[in-house]
N, C-alpha and C positions, 0 to 999 in steps of 0.2 A: 430450239432456235427463238435468238433471239430479239428476234427482226418482229415476228408474228403480234399480232395484237390482233382483236377479240370487238369485232364491230355489235355496241348492245344500240337502240336507239327505243323509249319511249310511245314512238310516233309510230309504231310498228309492231303486227301481236308478238307476244313473248313465246318463243317459240316453246312447241307443244311438245316437244320428247328430248332425246339428251342429244343434241348440235346446236352450235349458234344464231343467231341472225347471217353475220358473213365472218370471215377472216380475212383481217389485209394483210400478205405478208409484203414487203420492201412498199412498192407502188401500185399490187393487185387485187382486188376481192372479188372474195367469193362468196355471192348470196346470197344464201342455203333457196330451197323452194319457194315459193309464197302461196298462199290459198286468201282468199278473198273475208281473212276475216275484218273487225273491226276492233282497231288498238282499242280502244277505251274500253267498252264494253267485252272481246274475245267471241265476242256472237258475231256468226254465216252470215254473210250481207246474202240477202232468198231473192231469187226472182231470176230474169235473162241472160244469159252467156252476158252483155254487157252490163250488167251491174258487180255481176262478178268478178269483170276483167278489170274492171274502171278499177275496183278496189285493189283488184292484185297486183298493177302498176303505183298506185298510188300509195303498198308496201311499200315495191323498189323501190322509189324512189327516195322513200325515205328513211331508205338502212344504206339507198348512195351519198345520198345529204349527209350520214349520221358521221358515212367515213369520210368526208370530205371532195366527193364530186358531185356525181348527176348519173340519170336514162344519158344523158349523150357520151359519160366515157365506156357505156356499154361494147365490150367486144363480139360479147358470145350471148348470145341468150336464149333461152334451151326452155318449149314450153311443153306439156302435157294437158289434154282436152278430153274425155269420156267419149267426144263426140265429132267428129269433125269434119260432120257438118256447121260446127262453131268459124272453122275457120277463116272466113271473110270479113266477121264480125268484130271478131279479135284484129285480124287484121289490122284493121281502118281506127280501131281502141288502140292499138301502137304507132301507129303512124301521128297518133296526135300526142304520146307520153315522150317521143326520139326522132331526132333530127337528123334528118340525112351528113352527111352519109351516115347511113342504120348498120347495128352490125347486124355481125353475121349468127342466123339462127338456123333452131331445126326445130320441128311443129311434129310432135306425135298424136298418133289415138292408142288412150288409154284404157282399160279395165275398170280404176276402177282408184281416189283419191281419195288422201284423208279427210274426214269427217262428209263424206260424201259430196264434195263436189266437183263443180264443172273444170276447173283447171289451178292447173299449178304454175308459174315463172319461174324460173331460175336464171343469175346473173355472175357475169364474170366483168367487172372493170379493168381497166389499167388507167390506173390515175397517171 
């Protein structure tokens, strides 16, 4: 693929496995799942779901920016939570990072996430 670009920024956590922060093909950007890692230290944000989700959305925004867009270019968001009891808090935070019309979205409860975090979010952007 000659039009495939790997997106990488120090403003988001480095990959903790064999994947890229994001891949851009044409005007579409696929952002890998982000967990609440602080980019500078690669340490996890601890505490309640609000603090964790805030860091996740900051990480997603940094990668979107590095790709030449913003979270408002998102067309699909996938959210994984270890407890759907956190659904309302995550909804409220998401609304503060995105403008209407909101992207399509799925939110599922999972048994576990990397590094035992409570949330992971991935995004697809159309620039």
